[in-house]
C-alpha positions in Angstrom: 59.5 149.0 6.2 57.8 147.8 9.3 57.6 144.6 7.6 61.2 144.0 7.1 61.7 145.1 10.5 59.0 142.3 12.1 60.7 139.6 9.6 64.2 140.5 11.1 63.0 140.4 14.6 61.1 137.1 14.0 64.4 135.4 12.3 66.5 136.8 15.2 68.7 139.0 13.1 68.0 141.9 15.4 69.5 140.1 18.4 72.9 140.5 16.8 72.7 144.4 16.3 74.5 146.4 19.1 71.9 147.4 21.5 72.3 149.7 24.8 69.0 149.7 27.3 69.0 151.7 30.6 68.0 149.2 33.3 68.0 151.8 36.6 69.4 155.3 37.1 70.3 156.5 41.0 72.2 158.3 43.3 74.5 155.9 44.4 76.4 158.7 46.8 75.8 162.4 47.5 76.9 164.8 50.0 77.2 168.5 50.7 79.5 170.3 53.3 79.4 174.0 54.4 82.4 174.4 56.4 82.3 177.7 57.0 78.7 178.3 57.8 76.9 180.3 58.9 79.8 182.7 58.3 79.8 182.3 54.5 76.4 183.8 54.6 77.5 187.0 56.1 79.6 188.1 53.2 79.2 189.2 49.6 79.0 185.8 47.7 81.4 185.6 44.9 83.3 182.4 44.7 85.8 180.6 42.3 84.2 177.6 41.5 86.1 174.3 40.4 84.2 171.5 38.5 85.9 168.0 38.6 84.4 165.0 36.6 85.0 161.2 36.9 83.5 158.3 35.6 83.8 154.6 36.3 82.6 151.1 34.9 82.0 147.9 36.4 81.0 144.7 34.7 77.8 143.3 36.6 76.8 140.2 35.1 76.3 138.9 31.3 75.8 141.9 29.4 75.0 144.3 32.8 77.3 147.2 33.4 77.2 149.8 36.5 78.4 153.2 35.1 78.9 156.0 37.6 79.2 159.7 36.8 81.0 161.4 39.6 80.9 165.3 39.9 82.3 167.3 42.7 81.7 171.2 43.0 84.0 173.5 45.2 83.2 177.0 45.6 86.3 178.6 47.0 85.8 182.2 48.5 88.2 184.2 50.6 90.8 181.3 50.9 88.0 179.2 52.5 85.6 176.5 50.9 82.0 177.9 51.0 80.6 174.9 49.7 81.6 171.4 48.5 79.4 169.3 46.5 79.8 165.7 45.5 77.3 163.5 43.6 77.5 160.0 42.3 74.9 159.5 39.8 75.1 155.7 38.8 73.1 153.9 36.2 72.8 149.8 35.2 73.0 149.8 31.6 72.5 146.7 29.4 75.3 146.7 26.4 74.7 143.8 24.0 75.8 143.0 20.8 79.2 144.7 20.7 81.4 142.3 19.1 84.3 145.2 18.9 85.8 145.6 22.7 86.5 149.3 21.5 82.9 150.2 20.5 81.6 148.6 24.0 84.4 150.9 25.9 83.2 154.0 23.5 79.3 153.3 24.7 80.3 152.8 28.5 82.8 155.6 28.5 81.0 158.6 26.6 77.8 157.4 25.5 76.3 156.3 29.3 77.9 159.3 30.8 76.0 161.1 28.8 73.0 160.0 29.8 73.7 160.2 33.4 74.7 163.9 33.4 71.1 165.2 33.1 70.3 163.5 36.7 73.6 164.9 38.2 73.1 167.9 36.8 69.9 168.5 38.5 70.9 166.9 41.7 74.0 169.0 42.3 71.8 172.2 41.5 69.1 171.0 44.1 71.8 170.4 46.5 73.2 173.8 46.2 70.3 175.7 46.6 69.1 173.6 49.6 72.4 174.7 51.4 71.3 178.4 51.0 73.3 179.2 48.0 72.4 180.6 44.8 71.6 178.3 42.0 74.5 176.8 40.4 73.9 174.8 36.8 76.4 172.4 35.2 77.3 173.5 31.8 77.0 170.8 29.1 79.9 168.3 29.0 80.9 166.7 25.6 81.8 163.2 26.8 82.6 162.1 23.5 85.2 164.6 23.5 86.6 164.0 26.9 86.7 160.0 25.7 89.0 160.6 23.2 91.0 163.1 24.9 91.5 160.1 27.6 92.6 157.7 24.8 95.3 159.9 23.4 96.6 160.2 27.1 97.0 156.7 27.6 98.3 156.1 24.1 101.1 158.9 24.9 101.5 156.9 28.1 101.7 153.8 26.6 98.6 152.1 28.0 98.0 148.5 26.2 94.6 149.0 24.2 93.0 146.5 27.0 93.1 148.9 29.1 92.0 152.1 27.4 88.6 152.3 28.6 88.0 155.0 31.1 87.6 154.0 34.9 
């Protein structure tokens, strides 16, 4: 088996296979607001939480893409915001060997955000705790399912196929 892989690599056969490589993962932007501090800490803390997820993709050069996963968490209590956290976790990915644009779009729209999710999850949790609030942990997300839902919505709205990749 190893000999076959070595032969394929030596003959350049592996170069045509689809490949995804993480080049860099970084926090692109992060902020937290505690608009009602310090009064928010004098009351019992039982907020309604709202979580928004958004992804964007930007072609950098050749096979390089920046994928950003933005998470906004709002904790609403007594008709005011206890806190608002927004984190944009980004990654630079090399996506090569995909002849099918739909497959490349799926990798960029579902797989790459899935790679970024544990990092954004940790950053959000740390920021909430550093702001003096109880721990908050984002629940797992099925990015394949979200990607498929977005494609279905775009098809229902009559979006052209070339624009079907989530941004």
